[in-house]
C-alpha positions as CSV (number, residue, x, y, z in Angstrom):
1,M,-32.6,12.4,-89.1
2,A,-29.2,12.5,-90.7
3,R,-28.7,10.2,-93.7
4,Y,-25.2,8.7,-94.4
5,S,-24.2,7.4,-97.8
6,G,-22.9,3.8,-98.0
7,V,-19.6,5.0,-99.5
8,G,-18.9,7.3,-96.6
9,V,-19.7,4.7,-94.0
10,A,-17.6,2.1,-95.8
11,A,-14.7,4.6,-96.1
12,A,-14.9,5.4,-92.4
13,C,-15.0,1.7,-91.4
14,L,-12.0,1.1,-93.6
15,F,-10.0,4.0,-92.1
16,F,-10.7,2.9,-88.5
17,T,-9.9,-0.7,-89.3
18,Y,-6.6,0.3,-90.8
19,A,-5.8,2.7,-88.0
20,L,-6.4,0.1,-85.3
21,S,-4.5,-2.6,-87.0
22,T,-1.2,-0.8,-87.7
23,P,1.6,-1.0,-85.2
24,P,2.8,2.2,-83.6
25,A,5.7,4.0,-85.2
26,H,8.9,4.6,-83.2
27,A,11.6,7.2,-83.9
28,N,15.3,6.5,-83.8
29,G,15.1,2.8,-84.0
30,D,13.2,2.2,-80.7
31,A,12.0,-1.1,-82.0
32,F,15.6,-2.2,-82.7
33,F,16.7,-1.3,-79.2
34,D,13.7,-2.9,-77.5
35,D,14.7,-4.9,-74.4
36,N,12.9,-8.1,-75.4
37,G,12.4,-9.0,-71.8
38,A,16.1,-8.5,-70.8
39,P,16.7,-8.2,-67.1
40,R,16.6,-4.6,-65.9
41,E,19.6,-4.9,-63.6
42,T,22.1,-5.2,-66.5
43,E,21.4,-1.8,-68.0
44,L,24.2,0.7,-68.5
45,V,23.8,3.8,-70.6
46,Y,26.3,6.7,-70.9
47,F,25.2,10.2,-71.9
48,G,26.5,13.7,-71.8
49,S,28.0,16.5,-74.0
50,V,31.1,17.3,-75.8
51,K,32.2,21.0,-75.8
52,D,35.2,23.0,-76.8
53,E,37.3,25.1,-74.3
54,R,35.0,28.1,-74.8
55,G,31.9,26.1,-73.9
56,D,30.5,25.7,-77.5
57,Y,29.0,22.3,-78.3
58,I,30.8,20.1,-80.8
59,A,28.6,18.3,-83.3
60,G,29.7,15.2,-85.0
61,A,32.2,14.1,-82.3
62,I,32.6,10.4,-81.7
63,V,32.3,9.2,-78.1
64,R,33.8,5.7,-77.9
65,A,33.0,3.2,-75.1
66,V,35.4,0.3,-74.7
67,L,34.3,-2.5,-72.5
68,A,36.9,-4.9,-71.1
69,L,35.2,-8.2,-70.4
70,Q,36.8,-11.1,-68.6
71,M,35.6,-14.2,-70.5
72,E,36.5,-17.9,-70.0
73,S,38.6,-17.6,-73.2
74,G,40.4,-14.5,-71.9
75,M,40.0,-10.8,-71.9
76,R,37.8,-9.3,-74.7
77,H,37.4,-5.7,-75.6
78,L,34.2,-4.5,-77.2
79,T,33.9,-1.1,-78.7
80,Y,30.7,0.9,-79.2
81,D,30.5,4.4,-80.7
82,A,28.0,7.2,-80.3
83,T,28.0,10.4,-82.3
84,T,27.1,13.8,-80.9
85,N,24.1,15.6,-82.3
86,V,23.8,19.2,-83.4
87,I,23.8,20.5,-79.8
88,G,26.8,18.3,-78.8
89,R,24.9,15.7,-76.9
90,Y,25.4,11.9,-77.1
91,R,23.9,8.7,-75.7
92,T,25.4,5.3,-76.0
93,A,23.5,2.1,-76.7
94,N,22.4,0.2,-73.6
95,L,25.7,-1.5,-73.0
96,G,24.3,-3.8,-70.3
97,R,21.9,-5.3,-72.8
98,T,24.4,-5.6,-75.6
99,I,26.5,-8.1,-73.6
100,I,23.8,-10.3,-72.2
101,G,24.7,-13.0,-74.8
102,F,28.2,-13.2,-73.4
103,G,26.9,-14.6,-70.1
104,T,28.6,-11.9,-68.0
105,D,27.4,-8.8,-66.2
106,I,28.9,-5.4,-66.9
107,D,31.0,-3.5,-64.4
108,P,31.1,0.3,-65.0
109,E,34.7,0.4,-63.8
110,T,35.8,-1.7,-66.8
111,V,34.3,0.8,-69.3
112,T,36.6,3.4,-70.8
113,L,35.1,6.5,-72.5
114,T,37.0,8.8,-74.9
115,A,35.9,11.5,-77.3
116,H,37.3,12.0,-80.8
117,K,36.8,14.7,-83.5
118,E,39.1,15.5,-86.4
119,G,41.0,18.7,-85.6
120,Y,40.4,18.4,-81.8
121,R,42.0,16.6,-78.9
122,Q,40.4,15.6,-75.7
123,V,41.7,17.5,-72.6
124,R,39.1,16.7,-70.0
125,R,36.6,14.0,-69.1
126,F,34.5,14.4,-66.0
127,Y,31.9,12.2,-64.5
128,R,28.7,13.9,-63.3
129,S,27.5,10.7,-61.8
130,R,29.1,8.1,-59.5
131,R,31.3,5.8,-61.6
132,D,30.2,2.7,-59.6
133,Q,26.4,3.2,-60.2
134,K,24.5,1.4,-62.9
135,A,21.8,2.6,-65.2
136,S,22.4,6.1,-66.6
137,I,25.8,7.7,-66.1
138,E,26.6,11.3,-67.3
139,V,30.1,11.9,-68.7
140,N,31.0,15.2,-70.3
141,F,34.1,16.0,-72.4
142,V,36.1,19.2,-73.2
143,M,38.2,19.3,-76.3
144,V,40.6,21.9,-77.8
145,K,41.5,22.6,-81.4
146,E,44.9,21.3,-82.5
């Protein structure tokens, strides 16, 4: 019969108690962007890539989403930026959830996307998804050096 020391059993109990009581860790701020029960039909996320004219990815480019919202007080423009990663990919925040507090729904037709990078200018923007759909919309950019 195996005999366990009291210190070993206590350490094992302490470890499992700690492991079961800690919340899960999330990468990239998942807890910050949690939906908190927001309705699913207001979701709108843009994603895609930014490349140069040769097809090489551009890291560090800013993709700017400008939302034009008609409010009771008049037209408002909200701006959200996303930065491309090392392989030239970007993903915006969930724009549909960010405007829930304004009491209006988002229309993808009122969103303007542009790409910016010092030393480059945007020459092409193409939608890989239907512009009128909600949820995830892929938009890719081509830029040329100035």
